[in-house]
C-alpha positions in Angstrom: 0.0 0.0 0.0 1.1 3.6 -0.7 0.5 6.6 1.4 -1.7 9.4 -0.1 0.1 12.1 1.8 0.5 15.2 -0.3 -2.1 14.1 -2.8 -5.5 15.7 -3.6 -8.6 13.5 -4.1 -11.8 14.9 -5.5 -14.9 12.8 -4.6 -18.4 13.5 -6.0 -21.5 12.5 -4.1 -19.5 12.9 -0.9 -22.3 14.0 1.3 -23.6 10.5 2.1 -23.2 6.8 1.4 -20.3 5.5 -0.6 -18.9 8.9 -1.3 -18.8 9.8 2.4 -17.1 6.5 3.4 -14.6 6.8 0.6 -13.7 10.3 1.6 -13.1 9.2 5.2 -10.8 6.4 4.2 -8.7 8.3 1.7 -8.3 11.1 4.3 -7.2 8.6 6.8 -4.5 7.5 4.3 -3.2 11.1 4.1 -5.1 12.6 1.1 -6.6 16.1 1.1 -10.1 15.2 0.1 -12.3 17.6 -1.8 -16.0 16.9 -1.1 -18.4 17.6 -4.0 -22.2 17.3 -3.6 -25.4 19.4 -3.9 -25.9 20.2 -0.2 -23.3 22.4 1.5 -24.7 21.5 5.0 -24.2 17.8 4.4 -20.7 18.3 3.0 -19.7 20.5 5.9 -20.8 17.7 8.3 -18.7 15.2 6.5 -15.7 17.6 6.4 -16.1 18.1 10.2 -16.0 14.4 10.8 -12.9 14.0 8.7 -11.1 16.8 10.5 -12.1 15.3 13.9 -10.4 12.1 12.6 -7.3 14.0 11.9 -7.8 14.4 8.1 -8.0 17.4 5.8 -11.1 18.2 3.8 -12.5 21.0 1.6 -16.3 21.0 1.1 -17.6 22.6 -2.1 -21.3 22.4 -3.0 -21.7 22.2 -6.8 -23.9 20.7 -9.5 -21.8 18.1 -11.3 -23.9 18.4 -14.4 -22.9 22.1 -14.8 -19.7 22.7 -16.7 -19.6 26.1 -15.2 -19.8 24.7 -11.6 -17.0 22.2 -12.4 -14.8 24.9 -13.8 -15.3 26.9 -10.6 -14.5 23.9 -8.5 -11.3 23.1 -10.4 -10.2 26.7 -10.4 -10.5 26.7 -6.6 -8.7 23.4 -6.2 -5.8 24.5 -8.3 -5.5 27.8 -6.5 -5.6 26.3 -3.0 -4.3 22.7 -3.4 -2.7 22.2 -6.8 -3.4 19.4 -9.3 -5.9 16.7 -8.8 -4.2 13.3 -8.2 -7.3 11.1 -7.6 -10.8 11.5 -9.0 -13.7 9.4 -7.6 -16.8 9.7 -9.8 -19.3 8.4 -7.2 -22.4 10.6 -7.6 -25.4 8.9 -9.3 -29.1 9.0 -9.6 -31.9 6.9 -11.0 -35.3 7.6 -12.6 -38.6 7.2 -10.7 -40.0 5.3 -13.7 -38.1 2.1 -14.6 -40.0 0.6 -17.5 -39.0 2.2 -20.9 -42.7 1.9 -21.9 -43.6 4.7 -19.6 -40.2 6.5 -18.9 -40.5 10.2 -19.5 -37.8 11.7 -21.8 -36.7 14.3 -19.3 -36.0 11.5 -16.7 -34.0 9.6 -19.3 -31.9 12.7 -20.0 -31.4 13.6 -16.4 -30.1 10.1 -15.5 -27.7 10.1 -18.4 -26.5 13.7 -17.4 -25.7 12.7 -13.9 -24.3 9.2 -14.4 -22.5 9.5 -17.7 -22.1 13.1 -19.1 -21.0 14.5 -15.8 -18.4 11.8 -15.5 -17.1 12.6 -18.9 -17.0 16.4 -18.2 -15.2 16.1 -14.9 -12.8 13.5 -16.2 -11.9 15.7 -19.2 -11.3 18.6 -16.7 -8.7 16.6 -14.6 -6.9 14.8 -17.4 -4.4 17.7 -18.0 -3.4 17.4 -14.3 -2.8 13.7 -14.5 -1.4 13.3 -18.0 0.8 16.3 -17.5 2.4 14.8 -14.4 2.6 11.3 -15.8 0.2 9.6 -13.4 -3.1 9.8 -11.8 -6.1 7.6 -10.8 -9.7 7.9 -11.9 -12.3 5.7 -10.2 -15.9 5.6 -11.4 -18.6 3.8 -9.5 -20.7 2.1 -12.1 -23.1 -0.8 -11.2 -23.8 -4.4 -11.9 -26.7 -3.0 -13.7 -24.2 -2.2 -16.4 -23.8 -6.0 -17.1 -27.1 -7.3 -15.9 -29.7 -4.5 -16.5 -33.2 -5.0 -15.2 -36.2 -3.2 -13.7 -34.6 -2.7 -10.3 -32.3 0.0 -11.6 -34.4 0.8 -14.7 -33.7 1.3 -18.4 -32.0 4.7 -18.1 -29.8 3.8 -15.1 -28.6 0.5 -16.7 -27.8 2.3 -20.0 -25.9 5.1 -18.2 -23.9 2.7 -16.1 -23.0 0.6 -19.1 -21.9 3.8 -20.9 -19.7 4.9 -18.1 -18.1 1.5 -17.8 -17.4 1.7 -21.5 -15.9 5.1 -21.1 -13.6 4.0 -18.3 -12.4 1.1 -20.4 -11.6 3.6 -23.2 -9.5 5.6 -20.7 -7.7 2.5 -19.6 -6.9 1.4 -23.2 -5.9 4.9 -24.3 -3.9 6.4 -21.5 -2.5 3.5 -19.4 1.0 3.9 -20.9 0.9 7.6 -19.9 0.5 6.6 -16.3 -3.3 6.9 -15.9 -5.1 4.3 -13.9 -8.8 4.1 -14.9 -10.8 1.9 -12.5 -14.5 0.8 -12.7 -16.2 -0.3 -9.5 -19.4 -2.3 -10.1 -21.4 -2.7 -6.9 -24.3 -5.0 -6.6 -27.4 -4.2 -4.5 -26.3 -1.8 -1.8 -28.0 -0.6 1.4 -28.0 3.2 0.6 -30.7 5.8 1.1 -31.6 5.5 -2.6 -33.4 2.3 -1.7 -36.0 4.4 0.1 -37.2 5.7 -3.3 -37.9 2.4 -4.8 -41.4 1.3 -5.7 -41.0 -1.4 -3.0 -38.3 -0.4 -0.5 -36.5 -3.5 0.7 -37.3 -4.6 4.3 -34.6 -4.3 7.0 -33.9 -8.0 7.0 -33.3 -7.8 3.2 -31.0 -4.8 3.6 -29.0 -6.6 6.2 -27.6 -9.0 3.5 -26.7 -6.2 1.0 -23.4 -4.5 0.3 -22.7 -1.6 2.6 -21.3 1.8 1.6 -18.2 1.1 3.7 -17.6 -2.2 1.7 -17.5 -0.3 -1.6 -15.3 2.4 0.0 -12.8 -0.3 1.1 -12.6 -1.6 -2.5 -11.9 2.0 -3.8 -9.3 2.5 -1.1 -7.5 -0.7 -2.1 -7.5 0.4 -5.8 -6.2 3.9 -5.0 -3.5 2.9 -2.5 -1.9 0.1 -4.5 1.4 1.1 -6.1 1.0 3.1 -9.2 2.4 0.2 -11.2 -0.8 -1.8 -10.5 -4.3 -1.1 -11.8 -7.4 -2.9 -10.7 -9.3 -2.2 -13.9 -12.6 -3.6 -12.7 -13.9 -4.5 -9.2 -17.2 -6.2 -8.6 -18.5 -5.8 -5.1 -21.6 -7.9 -4.7 -23.6 -9.4 -1.8 -22.7 -13.0 -1.0 -26.3 -14.0 -0.8 -28.7 -13.4 -3.7 -32.1 -12.4 -2.6 -35.4 -13.1 -4.5 -36.3 -9.9 -6.3 -39.2 -11.2 -8.3 -41.8 -9.1 -6.4 -39.7 -6.0 -6.7 -39.4 -6.5 -10.5 -43.1 -6.9 -11.0 -43.9 -3.8 -9.0 -41.2 -1.8 -10.9 -42.7 -3.0 -14.2 -45.9 -1.0 -13.6 -44.6 2.0 -11.8 -45.5 5.1 -13.8 -47.8 3.2 -16.1 -51.1 4.7 -17.3 -54.1 3.6 -15.1 -55.6 1.6 -18.0 -52.3 -0.2 -18.6 -52.0 -1.7 -15.1 -53.3 -5.2 -14.8 -56.5 -5.3 -12.7 -56.7 -7.7 -9.8 
């Protein structure tokens, strides 16, 4: 393992869940972590926790889908901390309607903006830092929905996560000999607050068997702290036990459907 002392790590979606836990671990390894998310209050709370644990954090509320916001963020990082050494693209969102039969076009576009386009824009923004110095690490949290898409994540989410996995593989194939490590993490079903928004939120006993945010953060930490000569190109983090999701899939099939399209009992 290598220390991250003197390095700057930018983490999106850092106000909760996997982003929060990743920020804590990378800060414990010596990185100065830049916390990006929509809510300044939540980010400030994470930053305070990291400082209490002896780490260094900078909390910057921003919209990752806004190129102007990301330019503002990068300008401040460069002015105060210098180049970005590690980028963790963790922020994500899903649609409320999962079935493409009923999926509104604006929801489709919003999911692709957050999960795919924003990753491209932020990656493009930090590439000069990394390629110019002959090394850097970009980690993107995709999903097993990229390889096994279904109605749990929905049509837009699966397509976006597959797209971002493809983009990370492109980075790996194109820039590895310039020192860039491009890493894709594919979590399975995880116990995060996003589950509360599902058509059928899983019961506590179901969540107990799922992947935890800290589990994914540990995988990211491993990938980032391995020597620069080593890249873990893809990491699957899945629950050991596979639960029965048939009821969830059926409910998700009809979420957002017109009243006359829903099967009557």
